C-alpha positions as CSV (number, residue, x, y, z in Angstrom):
1,X,-10.7,-27.3,-14.2
2,X,-10.2,-23.8,-12.7
3,X,-13.0,-21.3,-12.2
4,X,-12.2,-17.8,-13.4
5,X,-13.8,-14.7,-11.9
6,X,-13.6,-11.5,-13.8
7,X,-13.1,-8.0,-12.3
8,X,-16.4,-6.0,-11.9
9,X,-18.6,-9.0,-12.8
10,X,-20.1,-10.6,-9.7
11,X,-21.2,-14.2,-10.5
12,X,-24.7,-15.4,-9.8
13,X,-23.9,-17.5,-6.8
14,X,-25.8,-18.0,-3.5
15,X,-23.6,-15.6,-1.5
16,X,-23.8,-15.3,2.3
17,X,-23.6,-11.9,4.0
18,X,-20.9,-11.4,6.6
19,X,-19.6,-8.5,8.7
20,X,-15.8,-8.0,9.2
21,X,-14.9,-8.8,12.8
22,X,-13.9,-5.8,14.9
23,X,-10.3,-6.7,15.4
24,X,-8.0,-3.9,16.4
25,X,-4.9,-3.4,14.3
26,X,-2.0,-1.1,14.7
27,X,-1.6,1.6,12.1
28,X,0.4,4.7,11.3
29,X,0.2,7.2,8.4
30,X,3.5,7.5,6.6
31,X,4.6,10.9,5.3
32,X,6.8,9.6,2.5
33,X,6.9,6.8,0.0
34,X,7.8,3.4,1.6
35,X,8.2,-0.3,0.9
36,X,7.1,-3.1,3.2
37,X,7.8,-6.8,3.0
38,X,4.5,-8.6,3.3
39,X,3.5,-12.3,3.3
40,X,2.9,-11.9,-0.5
41,X,6.1,-10.1,-1.4
42,X,7.3,-6.5,-1.3
43,X,4.7,-3.8,-1.7
44,X,5.0,0.0,-2.0
45,X,3.0,2.7,-0.2
46,X,2.7,6.2,-1.4
47,X,3.1,9.4,0.7
48,X,0.1,9.6,3.0
49,X,-0.7,5.8,2.9
50,X,-0.9,3.8,6.1
51,X,1.3,1.1,7.4
52,X,-0.8,-1.6,9.1
53,X,0.4,-4.2,11.6
54,X,-2.1,-7.1,11.8
55,X,-3.0,-9.4,14.7
56,X,-0.1,-11.8,13.9
57,X,2.5,-9.1,13.4
58,X,2.1,-9.1,9.6
59,X,2.7,-5.7,8.0
60,X,1.2,-4.3,4.9
61,X,0.5,-0.9,3.3
62,X,-3.0,0.5,2.9
63,X,-4.0,3.3,0.5
64,X,-5.2,6.4,2.3
65,X,-8.6,6.3,0.6
66,X,-9.2,2.6,1.3
67,X,-8.1,3.1,5.0
68,X,-10.5,5.9,5.5
69,X,-13.4,3.8,4.0
70,X,-12.5,0.7,6.0
71,X,-11.1,1.8,9.4
72,X,-12.0,4.2,12.2
73,X,-9.1,5.2,14.5
74,X,-10.1,4.4,18.1
75,X,-8.9,5.6,21.5
76,X,-5.8,3.6,22.4
77,X,-6.9,3.4,26.0
78,X,-9.8,1.1,25.0
79,X,-7.4,-1.6,23.6
80,X,-6.6,-4.5,26.0
81,X,-2.9,-4.8,26.7
82,X,-1.1,-8.1,26.3
């Protein structure tokens, strides 16, 4: 049997709290609509959205408003070089 979780209805479960690890990613704001092949298929970004490159080289779009709520751009000189 499969459990179904509905949007905007948080189930009464004994959730833990966690904080997202501070893992630097590469990002750039794109000035025109774009498509990117991700691990889940092809996704589209709108003008002003960000293209993100994750720690394993995976790429994905991120809506501008979500990016601004989730990320802070940091000084590139503080990132360790490989």
